[in-house]
C-alpha positions as a Markdown table, in Angstrom:
| # | Residue | x | y | z |
|---|---|---|---|---|
| 1 | Met | -12.4 | 7.8 | -22.0 |
| 2 | Ser | -11.2 | 4.3 | -21.3 |
| 3 | Val | -7.7 | 4.1 | -20.0 |
| 4 | Pro | -6.0 | 0.7 | -20.5 |
| 5 | His | -3.4 | -0.6 | -18.1 |
| 6 | His | 0.0 | -1.8 | -19.2 |
| 7 | His | 1.8 | -4.0 | -16.7 |
| 8 | Asn | 5.5 | -5.0 | -16.7 |
| 9 | Arg | 5.8 | -8.1 | -14.5 |
| 10 | Val | 8.8 | -7.9 | -12.2 |
| 11 | Arg | 11.8 | -10.0 | -13.1 |
| 12 | Arg | 14.3 | -10.7 | -10.3 |
| 13 | Arg | 17.8 | -9.8 | -11.6 |
| 14 | Ser | 21.4 | -9.7 | -10.6 |
| 15 | Leu | 22.8 | -9.4 | -7.1 |
| 16 | Leu | 22.8 | -5.9 | -5.6 |
| 17 | Ala | 26.1 | -4.6 | -4.3 |
| 18 | Ala | 25.9 | -3.6 | -0.6 |
| 19 | Ala | 24.9 | 0.0 | -0.1 |
| 20 | Gly | 27.6 | 2.1 | 1.7 |
| 21 | Gly | 27.6 | 4.8 | 4.3 |
| 22 | Leu | 24.5 | 3.5 | 6.3 |
| 23 | Ala | 24.5 | 2.5 | 9.9 |
| 24 | Val | 23.8 | -1.2 | 10.2 |
| 25 | Leu | 21.9 | -2.2 | 13.4 |
| 26 | Ala | 21.9 | -5.6 | 15.0 |
| 27 | Ala | 19.1 | -8.1 | 14.9 |
| 28 | Thr | 18.9 | -11.5 | 16.6 |
| 29 | Pro | 18.7 | -14.4 | 14.1 |
| 30 | Gly | 16.2 | -17.3 | 14.6 |
| 31 | Arg | 13.6 | -19.5 | 13.1 |
| 32 | Ala | 10.4 | -18.5 | 11.4 |
| 33 | Gln | 7.2 | -18.8 | 13.3 |
| 34 | Ala | 5.1 | -21.9 | 12.6 |
| 35 | Ala | 2.9 | -21.4 | 9.6 |
| 36 | Gly | -0.3 | -22.2 | 11.6 |
| 37 | Arg | 0.2 | -19.1 | 13.7 |
| 38 | Arg | 0.9 | -16.7 | 10.8 |
| 39 | Arg | -2.3 | -14.7 | 11.3 |
| 40 | Gln | -1.5 | -13.7 | 14.9 |
| 41 | Ser | 0.9 | -10.9 | 15.7 |
| 42 | Lys | 3.7 | -11.4 | 18.2 |
| 43 | Ile | 3.6 | -7.7 | 19.2 |
| 44 | Ser | -0.1 | -6.7 | 19.1 |
| 45 | Arg | -3.3 | -8.0 | 20.5 |
| 46 | Gly | -7.0 | -7.9 | 19.5 |
| 47 | Thr | -6.7 | -8.3 | 15.7 |
| 48 | Thr | -6.2 | -11.0 | 13.2 |
| 49 | Leu | -4.4 | -10.8 | 9.9 |
| 50 | Ala | -6.7 | -10.9 | 6.8 |
| 51 | Tyr | -5.2 | -11.1 | 3.3 |
| 52 | Ala | -6.8 | -8.6 | 0.9 |
| 53 | Asp | -6.9 | -7.9 | -2.8 |
| 54 | Leu | -8.6 | -4.5 | -3.1 |
| 55 | His | -8.2 | -3.7 | -6.8 |
| 56 | Asn | -9.5 | -5.9 | -9.6 |
| 57 | His | -11.2 | -5.7 | -13.0 |
| 58 | Thr | -13.6 | -7.7 | -15.1 |
| 59 | Leu | -15.4 | -7.6 | -18.4 |
| 60 | Leu | -17.6 | -4.9 | -16.9 |
| 61 | Ser | -14.8 | -2.5 | -17.9 |
| 62 | Asp | -11.4 | -3.5 | -19.5 |
| 63 | Gly | -10.8 | -6.9 | -17.8 |
| 64 | Met | -10.9 | -10.2 | -19.6 |
| 65 | Gly | -12.9 | -12.3 | -17.0 |
| 66 | Glu | -16.5 | -12.9 | -16.3 |
| 67 | Pro | -17.5 | -10.9 | -13.2 |
| 68 | Glu | -19.6 | -13.8 | -11.9 |
| 69 | Leu | -16.4 | -15.9 | -11.5 |
| 70 | Ala | -14.1 | -13.3 | -9.8 |
| 71 | Phe | -15.1 | -13.6 | -6.1 |
| 72 | Gly | -15.0 | -17.4 | -6.2 |
| 73 | Ser | -11.6 | -17.3 | -7.9 |
| 74 | Met | -10.1 | -15.0 | -5.2 |
| 75 | Arg | -11.6 | -17.1 | -2.4 |
| 76 | Ser | -10.1 | -20.3 | -3.8 |
| 77 | Ala | -6.7 | -18.6 | -4.0 |
| 78 | Gly | -6.8 | -17.9 | -0.2 |
| 79 | Val | -7.9 | -14.2 | -0.3 |
| 80 | Asp | -9.9 | -13.2 | 2.8 |
| 81 | Val | -11.0 | -9.7 | 1.6 |
| 82 | Ala | -11.8 | -9.1 | -2.1 |
| 83 | Ala | -13.0 | -6.1 | -4.1 |
| 84 | Leu | -14.0 | -5.6 | -7.7 |
| 85 | Thr | -13.2 | -2.1 | -8.8 |
| 86 | Asp | -14.0 | -1.7 | -12.5 |
| 87 | His | -13.2 | 1.6 | -14.3 |
| 88 | Ala | -15.4 | 4.6 | -14.1 |
| 89 | Thr | -14.6 | 6.6 | -17.3 |
| 90 | Asp | -16.7 | 8.6 | -19.8 |
| 91 | Gln | -17.5 | 5.7 | -22.1 |
| 92 | Ala | -20.3 | 3.3 | -21.2 |
| 93 | Leu | -18.9 | 0.6 | -23.5 |
| 94 | Thr | -15.6 | 0.3 | -21.5 |
| 95 | Gly | -16.6 | 1.8 | -18.2 |
| 96 | Leu | -19.2 | 1.4 | -15.4 |
| 97 | Thr | -22.9 | 2.2 | -16.0 |
| 98 | Ala | -25.7 | 2.3 | -13.4 |
| 99 | His | -26.7 | -1.3 | -14.5 |
| 100 | Lys | -23.1 | -2.6 | -14.2 |
| 101 | Trp | -22.8 | -0.9 | -10.8 |
| 102 | Arg | -25.9 | -2.7 | -9.5 |
| 103 | Gln | -24.5 | -5.9 | -10.9 |
| 104 | Leu | -21.3 | -5.5 | -9.0 |
| 105 | Gly | -23.2 | -4.9 | -5.8 |
| 106 | Lys | -25.3 | -8.0 | -6.2 |
| 107 | Leu | -22.3 | -10.2 | -6.9 |
| 108 | Ala | -20.5 | -8.9 | -3.8 |
| 109 | Asp | -23.6 | -9.5 | -1.7 |
| 110 | Val | -24.0 | -13.0 | -2.9 |
| 111 | Ala | -20.4 | -13.9 | -2.2 |
| 112 | Tyr | -20.2 | -12.2 | 1.2 |
| 113 | Arg | -19.6 | -14.5 | 4.2 |
| 114 | Pro | -19.4 | -12.3 | 7.3 |
| 115 | Gly | -16.7 | -13.5 | 9.6 |
| 116 | Asp | -15.0 | -15.6 | 6.9 |
| 117 | Tyr | -14.9 | -13.9 | 3.5 |
| 118 | Thr | -15.5 | -10.2 | 3.0 |
| 119 | Thr | -16.5 | -9.1 | -0.5 |
| 120 | Met | -16.9 | -5.5 | -1.7 |
| 121 | Arg | -17.7 | -3.5 | -4.7 |
| 122 | Gly | -15.9 | -0.3 | -5.6 |
| 123 | Phe | -14.8 | 1.6 | -8.6 |
| 124 | Glu | -11.7 | 3.1 | -10.1 |
| 125 | Trp | -12.1 | 6.7 | -11.2 |
| 126 | Ser | -9.8 | 6.7 | -14.3 |
| 127 | His | -8.4 | 9.9 | -15.8 |
| 128 | Ser | -5.8 | 9.6 | -18.6 |
| 129 | His | -3.3 | 12.1 | -17.2 |
| 130 | Leu | -4.4 | 13.1 | -13.7 |
| 131 | Gly | -4.4 | 9.5 | -12.4 |
| 132 | His | -6.6 | 6.7 | -11.1 |
| 133 | Ile | -8.3 | 6.6 | -7.7 |
| 134 | Asn | -10.1 | 3.7 | -6.2 |
| 135 | Ile | -13.2 | 4.3 | -4.1 |
| 136 | Trp | -15.0 | 1.8 | -1.8 |
| 137 | Phe | -18.0 | 1.8 | 0.6 |
| 138 | Thr | -20.2 | 4.2 | -1.4 |
| 139 | Asp | -23.8 | 3.6 | -2.5 |
| 140 | Glu | -23.2 | 5.2 | -5.9 |
| 141 | Phe | -20.3 | 5.8 | -8.2 |
| 142 | Thr | -19.2 | 8.8 | -10.3 |
| 143 | Asp | -17.3 | 9.0 | -13.6 |
| 144 | Leu | -15.6 | 11.5 | -15.8 |
| 145 | Asn | -18.9 | 12.9 | -17.1 |
| 146 | Ala | -19.9 | 14.0 | -13.6 |
| 147 | Ala | -16.4 | 14.5 | -12.1 |
| 148 | Gly | -14.0 | 15.4 | -14.8 |
| 149 | Asp | -11.0 | 16.3 | -12.6 |
| 150 | Thr | -9.7 | 15.6 | -9.1 |
| 151 | Thr | -11.3 | 18.8 | -7.6 |
| 152 | Lys | -14.8 | 17.6 | -8.8 |
| 153 | Leu | -14.1 | 14.1 | -7.6 |
| 154 | Tyr | -13.1 | 15.3 | -4.2 |
| 155 | Asp | -16.3 | 17.4 | -4.1 |
| 156 | Trp | -18.3 | 14.3 | -4.7 |
| 157 | Leu | -16.3 | 12.1 | -2.3 |
| 158 | Ala | -16.6 | 14.6 | 0.5 |
| 159 | Gly | -20.4 | 14.1 | 0.4 |
| 160 | Thr | -20.2 | 10.4 | 0.7 |
| 161 | Ser | -19.2 | 7.8 | 3.4 |
| 162 | Gly | -16.6 | 6.4 | 1.1 |
| 163 | Ile | -12.8 | 5.9 | 1.4 |
| 164 | Ala | -10.3 | 6.1 | -1.4 |
| 165 | Ser | -6.8 | 5.3 | -2.6 |
| 166 | Phe | -4.2 | 6.8 | -4.9 |
| 167 | Asn | -3.5 | 4.1 | -7.5 |
| 168 | His | -0.2 | 3.2 | -9.2 |
| 169 | Pro | 1.2 | 6.6 | -8.5 |
| 170 | Gly | 3.6 | 7.9 | -11.1 |
| 171 | Arg | 2.0 | 6.1 | -14.0 |
| 172 | Gln | 0.0 | 9.1 | -15.2 |
| 173 | Arg | 2.0 | 12.2 | -15.8 |
| 174 | Glu | 0.2 | 14.8 | -13.6 |
| 175 | Gln | 0.1 | 12.5 | -10.6 |
| 176 | Phe | -3.1 | 13.8 | -9.0 |
| 177 | Gly | -2.1 | 17.4 | -9.5 |
| 178 | Asp | 1.2 | 16.6 | -7.7 |
| 179 | Phe | -0.9 | 15.2 | -4.8 |
| 180 | Ala | -2.5 | 18.6 | -4.2 |
| 181 | Tyr | -3.9 | 18.3 | -0.6 |
| 182 | Asp | -7.6 | 18.7 | 0.1 |
| 183 | Pro | -8.4 | 18.8 | 3.8 |
| 184 | Arg | -12.1 | 18.0 | 3.2 |
| 185 | Ile | -11.2 | 14.4 | 2.3 |
| 186 | Ala | -8.1 | 13.9 | 4.4 |
| 187 | Asp | -9.8 | 11.2 | 6.5 |
| 188 | Arg | -11.3 | 9.5 | 3.4 |
| 189 | Met | -8.1 | 9.2 | 1.4 |
| 190 | Val | -6.7 | 6.2 | 3.3 |
| 191 | Ala | -4.3 | 4.5 | 1.0 |
| 192 | Leu | -1.4 | 4.9 | -1.5 |
| 193 | Glu | -0.6 | 1.8 | -3.7 |
| 194 | Met | 3.1 | 0.8 | -3.2 |
| 195 | Phe | 2.8 | -2.5 | -5.0 |
| 196 | Asn | 0.5 | -2.7 | -8.1 |
| 197 | Asn | 0.6 | -6.0 | -10.0 |
| 198 | Gly | 4.3 | -6.8 | -10.1 |
| 199 | Asp | 5.6 | -3.2 | -9.7 |
| 200 | Asp | 7.1 | -1.4 | -6.8 |
| 201 | Tyr | 6.0 | 2.3 | -6.9 |
| 202 | Leu | 8.5 | 3.8 | -4.4 |
| 203 | Phe | 10.2 | 5.4 | -7.3 |
| 204 | Gly | 7.2 | 5.4 | -9.7 |
| 205 | Gly | 7.8 | 7.9 | -12.5 |
| 206 | Trp | 11.5 | 8.5 | -11.5 |
| 207 | Pro | 13.3 | 10.6 | -12.6 |
| 208 | Thr | 10.6 | 12.7 | -14.2 |
| 209 | His | 8.7 | 12.7 | -10.9 |
| 210 | Ala | 9.9 | 12.6 | -7.3 |
| 211 | Ser | 9.1 | 9.5 | -5.3 |
| 212 | Pro | 5.3 | 9.2 | -5.0 |
| 213 | Leu | 5.7 | 8.2 | -1.4 |
| 214 | Val | 7.6 | 11.4 | -0.6 |
| 215 | Thr | 5.4 | 13.7 | -2.6 |
| 216 | Cys | 2.1 | 12.2 | -1.2 |
| 217 | Leu | 3.1 | 12.2 | 2.5 |
| 218 | Asn | 5.0 | 15.6 | 2.3 |
| 219 | Ala | 1.9 | 17.1 | 0.8 |
| 220 | Gly | 0.0 | 16.3 | 4.1 |
| 221 | Trp | -2.0 | 13.2 | 3.1 |
| 222 | Arg | -2.2 | 10.6 | 5.8 |
| 223 | Thr | -2.3 | 7.5 | 3.7 |
| 224 | Gly | -1.6 | 3.9 | 4.6 |
| 225 | Leu | 0.3 | 1.7 | 2.1 |
| 226 | Thr | -1.3 | -1.1 | 0.1 |
| 227 | Gly | -0.4 | -3.8 | -2.4 |
| 228 | Val | -2.9 | -4.8 | -5.1 |
| 229 | Ser | -3.0 | -7.2 | -8.0 |
| 230 | Asp | -4.9 | -4.9 | -10.3 |
| 231 | Glu | -6.0 | -8.0 | -12.1 |
| 232 | His | -7.2 | -7.7 | -15.7 |
| 233 | Gly | -7.1 | -11.4 | -16.6 |
| 234 | Ala | -9.4 | -14.2 | -15.5 |
| 235 | Asp | -7.3 | -15.8 | -12.8 |
| 236 | Trp | -8.0 | -13.4 | -9.9 |
| 237 | Gly | -5.8 | -14.1 | -6.9 |
| 238 | His | -3.8 | -17.0 | -8.4 |
| 239 | Asp | -0.8 | -15.3 | -9.8 |
| 240 | Glu | 2.3 | -15.1 | -7.5 |
| 241 | Asp | 4.4 | -12.0 | -6.9 |
| 242 | Lys | 1.5 | -9.6 | -7.3 |
| 243 | Gly | 0.6 | -7.0 | -4.7 |
| 244 | Arg | -1.4 | -7.9 | -1.6 |
| 245 | Thr | -2.6 | -5.9 | 1.4 |
| 246 | Gly | -2.4 | -7.3 | 4.9 |
| 247 | Leu | -5.3 | -6.0 | 7.0 |
| 248 | Trp | -5.3 | -6.3 | 10.8 |
| 249 | Val | -9.0 | -6.7 | 11.5 |
| 250 | Thr | -11.0 | -7.2 | 14.7 |
| 251 | Arg | -13.4 | -9.2 | 12.6 |
| 252 | Asn | -13.5 | -10.2 | 8.9 |
| 253 | Thr | -16.7 | -8.3 | 8.0 |
| 254 | Arg | -17.3 | -5.2 | 6.0 |
| 255 | Ser | -17.5 | -3.0 | 9.1 |
| 256 | Gly | -14.3 | -4.6 | 10.4 |
| 257 | Val | -12.5 | -4.0 | 7.1 |
| 258 | Leu | -13.7 | -0.4 | 6.9 |
| 259 | Ala | -12.5 | 0.2 | 10.5 |
| 260 | Ala | -9.0 | -1.3 | 9.7 |
| 261 | Met | -8.7 | 0.8 | 6.6 |
| 262 | Arg | -9.8 | 4.0 | 8.3 |
| 263 | Glu | -7.2 | 3.4 | 11.0 |
| 264 | Arg | -4.5 | 2.6 | 8.4 |
| 265 | Arg | -4.0 | -0.7 | 10.2 |
| 266 | Phe | -2.5 | -2.5 | 7.2 |
| 267 | Phe | 0.7 | -3.1 | 5.2 |
| 268 | Ala | 1.7 | -3.6 | 1.5 |
| 269 | Ser | 3.3 | -6.9 | 0.3 |
| 270 | Arg | 4.0 | -8.7 | -2.9 |
| 271 | Val | 4.7 | -12.0 | -1.2 |
| 272 | Asp | 1.8 | -14.5 | -0.6 |
| 273 | Ala | 1.1 | -15.1 | 3.1 |
| 274 | Leu | 3.7 | -12.6 | 4.4 |
| 275 | Arg | 2.9 | -11.2 | 7.8 |
| 276 | Leu | 4.1 | -7.8 | 9.0 |
| 277 | Asp | 3.2 | -5.9 | 12.1 |
| 278 | Ala | 5.2 | -3.0 | 13.6 |
| 279 | Thr | 5.1 | -0.6 | 16.5 |
| 280 | Ala | 7.1 | 2.6 | 17.3 |
| 281 | Asn | 7.5 | 3.2 | 21.0 |
| 282 | Gly | 4.5 | 0.9 | 21.4 |
| 283 | Val | 2.3 | 2.7 | 18.9 |
| 284 | Arg | 1.1 | 0.6 | 16.0 |
| 285 | Met | 1.8 | 1.5 | 12.4 |
| 286 | Gly | -0.8 | 3.7 | 10.8 |
| 287 | Ser | -1.1 | 5.9 | 13.9 |
| 288 | Arg | 0.1 | 9.3 | 15.2 |
| 289 | Leu | 3.2 | 9.1 | 17.3 |
| 290 | Pro | 3.2 | 11.6 | 20.2 |
| 291 | Leu | 6.8 | 12.7 | 19.8 |
| 292 | Ala | 8.5 | 15.8 | 18.4 |
| 293 | Lys | 12.1 | 14.7 | 18.9 |
| 294 | Gly | 13.9 | 11.8 | 20.4 |
| 295 | Asp | 14.8 | 8.1 | 20.1 |
| 296 | Val | 12.1 | 5.8 | 18.7 |
| 297 | Thr | 12.3 | 2.0 | 19.1 |
| 298 | Phe | 10.6 | 0.1 | 16.3 |
| 299 | Arg | 9.6 | -3.5 | 17.0 |
| 300 | Ile | 8.9 | -5.5 | 13.8 |
| 301 | Asp | 7.1 | -8.9 | 13.6 |
| 302 | Leu | 7.8 | -10.4 | 10.2 |
| 303 | Asp | 7.0 | -13.8 | 8.9 |
| 304 | Pro | 7.8 | -13.8 | 5.1 |
| 305 | Gly | 6.5 | -17.3 | 4.5 |
| 306 | Pro | 8.5 | -20.6 | 3.9 |
| 307 | Val | 10.2 | -19.5 | 0.7 |
| 308 | Leu | 12.0 | -16.6 | 2.3 |
| 309 | Ser | 12.3 | -18.0 | 5.9 |
| 310 | Glu | 16.0 | -18.6 | 5.7 |
| 311 | Arg | 17.0 | -15.7 | 3.4 |
| 312 | Pro | 18.9 | -12.7 | 4.9 |
| 313 | Leu | 16.6 | -9.6 | 4.5 |
| 314 | Cys | 16.9 | -5.9 | 5.0 |
| 315 | Leu | 14.8 | -3.5 | 7.0 |
| 316 | Gln | 15.0 | 0.2 | 6.0 |
| 317 | Val | 13.6 | 3.1 | 8.1 |
| 318 | Leu | 12.4 | 5.7 | 5.5 |
| 319 | Arg | 12.1 | 9.4 | 6.3 |
| 320 | Pro | 11.1 | 12.5 | 4.3 |
| 321 | Gly | 13.4 | 13.8 | 1.6 |
| 322 | Thr | 13.0 | 16.3 | -1.1 |
| 323 | Asp | 12.8 | 13.9 | -4.1 |
| 324 | Ala | 13.4 | 10.5 | -2.5 |
| 325 | Pro | 13.1 | 9.1 | 1.0 |
| 326 | Glu | 16.0 | 9.4 | 3.4 |
| 327 | Val | 17.1 | 6.2 | 4.9 |
| 328 | Ala | 17.5 | 6.9 | 8.7 |
| 329 | Gly | 18.4 | 3.3 | 9.7 |
| 330 | Leu | 19.1 | 0.0 | 8.1 |
| 331 | Val | 19.3 | -3.5 | 9.6 |
| 332 | His | 20.1 | -6.9 | 8.0 |
| 333 | Phe | 18.3 | -9.8 | 9.7 |
| 334 | Thr | 17.1 | -13.3 | 9.3 |
| 335 | Pro | 13.3 | -13.8 | 9.7 |
| 336 | Gly | 12.0 | -15.4 | 12.9 |
| 337 | Pro | 12.3 | -13.4 | 16.1 |
| 338 | Val | 11.0 | -9.9 | 16.6 |
| 339 | Val | 13.4 | -7.3 | 15.2 |
| 340 | Glu | 14.1 | -4.2 | 17.2 |
| 341 | Val | 15.9 | -1.0 | 16.0 |
| 342 | Thr | 16.2 | 2.4 | 17.7 |
| 343 | Val | 16.5 | 5.5 | 15.5 |
| 344 | Pro | 16.6 | 9.2 | 16.5 |
| 345 | Leu | 13.7 | 11.1 | 14.9 |
| 346 | Asp | 13.0 | 14.9 | 14.7 |
| 347 | Ile | 9.8 | 16.4 | 13.5 |
| 348 | Ala | 11.9 | 19.2 | 12.1 |
| 349 | Asp | 13.1 | 16.8 | 9.4 |
| 350 | Gly | 9.5 | 15.8 | 8.5 |
| 351 | Asp | 6.5 | 14.3 | 10.3 |
| 352 | Trp | 6.4 | 10.7 | 8.8 |
| 353 | Val | 8.3 | 7.5 | 9.0 |
| 354 | Val | 7.8 | 4.2 | 7.0 |
| 355 | Leu | 9.4 | 0.8 | 7.3 |
| 356 | Arg | 10.5 | -1.1 | 4.1 |
| 357 | Val | 11.4 | -4.8 | 4.0 |
| 358 | Ser | 13.6 | -5.8 | 1.1 |
| 359 | Asp | 15.8 | -8.6 | -0.4 |
| 360 | Pro | 19.2 | -7.0 | -0.6 |
| 361 | Ala | 20.5 | -9.7 | -3.0 |
| 362 | Leu | 18.2 | -8.6 | -5.8 |
| 363 | Asp | 17.7 | -5.4 | -7.7 |
| 364 | Asn | 14.7 | -3.0 | -7.7 |
| 365 | Pro | 13.5 | -3.1 | -11.3 |
| 366 | Thr | 12.4 | 0.5 | -11.0 |
| 367 | Pro | 15.2 | 2.1 | -9.1 |
| 368 | Gly | 15.5 | 5.7 | -7.9 |
| 369 | Pro | 18.6 | 7.8 | -7.4 |
| 370 | Glu | 21.9 | 6.1 | -8.1 |
| 371 | Gly | 23.3 | 4.6 | -4.9 |
| 372 | His | 20.0 | 4.8 | -3.0 |
| 373 | Ala | 19.6 | 2.0 | -0.4 |
| 374 | Ser | 16.1 | 1.3 | -1.6 |
| 375 | Asn | 17.3 | 0.2 | -5.1 |
| 376 | Asp | 17.1 | -3.4 | -3.9 |
| 377 | Phe | 14.1 | -5.6 | -4.3 |
| 378 | Gly | 11.1 | -4.5 | -2.1 |
| 379 | Leu | 9.0 | -7.1 | -0.3 |
| 380 | Ala | 6.8 | -5.2 | 2.0 |
| 381 | Tyr | 6.0 | -1.7 | 3.4 |
| 382 | Ser | 4.5 | -0.8 | 6.8 |
| 383 | Ser | 1.9 | 2.0 | 6.9 |
| 384 | Pro | 3.5 | 5.2 | 8.2 |
| 385 | Trp | 3.6 | 6.8 | 11.6 |
| 386 | Trp | 3.1 | 10.6 | 11.9 |
| 387 | Leu | 5.0 | 12.5 | 14.5 |
| 388 | Thr | 3.0 | 14.9 | 16.6 |
| 389 | Gly | 3.6 | 17.0 | 19.7 |
| 390 | Gly | 5.9 | 19.9 | 20.5 |
| 391 | Ser | 5.9 | 23.3 | 18.9 |
| 392 | Thr | 8.4 | 22.5 | 16.1 |
| 393 | Pro | 6.7 | 22.8 | 12.7 |
| 394 | Ala | 7.1 | 19.8 | 10.4 |
| 395 | Lys | 9.0 | 20.4 | 7.2 |
| 396 | Ser | 10.6 | 18.3 | 4.5 |
| 397 | Ser | 14.3 | 17.3 | 4.8 |
| 398 | Thr | 16.7 | 19.0 | 2.5 |
| 399 | Arg | 19.4 | 16.4 | 2.7 |
| 400 | His | 20.6 | 14.4 | -0.2 |
| 401 | Pro | 17.7 | 12.5 | -1.8 |
| 402 | Ser | 19.7 | 9.3 | -2.2 |
| 403 | Gly | 19.5 | 8.7 | 1.6 |
| 404 | Arg | 23.2 | 9.3 | 2.2 |
């Protein structure tokens, strides 16, 4: 069946009172990096930043725009990597068909400019209560007629070369069977949407559901974090304050994009032209960190763009909790120089860590537990690191879910 989307655009609201009880770590203030160098990291070498919009719709499913115009629209808006991902449901009128799938492929091939503009077709497997999953880099697609639940979808995906993403987690009530883990596709499930359209999904579905970030990563999935516009109109790429993904690519080609996504070498943002790169003890985000217990020094290169270049921002170090992420460290800083923060980590408290950048003067329109430090306005998320090494088994933290 066709599953319509309903978006609530984010509205910036009142000032957020300062969160109490959290250690504040020092950062050196400074000026933002010149705009002409925004695609180069200050802390990593060998890759260039490409701005991606990986989730979009057209008249081929429930969108409003002509599919022939979508790739040109996104390119004119400054997008470097663009995907069309119309819905695969069980109704040919509102979902993909074999003919529509071939049409998407032809449109992507015509618009593709290797080294300059990467265009891709994909599809969004769309179930009314289990959830929606984007799949890219497959020769074929599947819908609810052939894959009526996540188990059958994972059966199909395991036999392909495709990669996938959990979309707008918390919007559908069963949330992918509570993110039930399937080791067969662990390497193929590469992403979890944190920004979709104008919404921050850190607390998607709260309080009915736990934080999707916590549930997904605690279940064992090794997903990077993305932002997408999920455009259903006809102005692909041109709306501000919608989700974007920053991909660190060796080359802006389909093979380069696939490699970056498989390596989780990307971040989620809802600010146009924001740059984020981060390392933990020298290991880049999206990677395994060979540590069981000890101090970890994070280095963060952030250029939030000219609008936010003088605004005091907040960096939060997120760790596993039972219902919501713990906040293991917090630093207020002004963008410009590389920010460094050292936090003690222990795999006994859980094996993952994520960095969140926020505007502490504004509210999160979809807050979590009362008093949580992440109830401010999210701007960007790094992909996680996963702690490895030692004989201590990973487990979820049992401390207070508010991060206190």
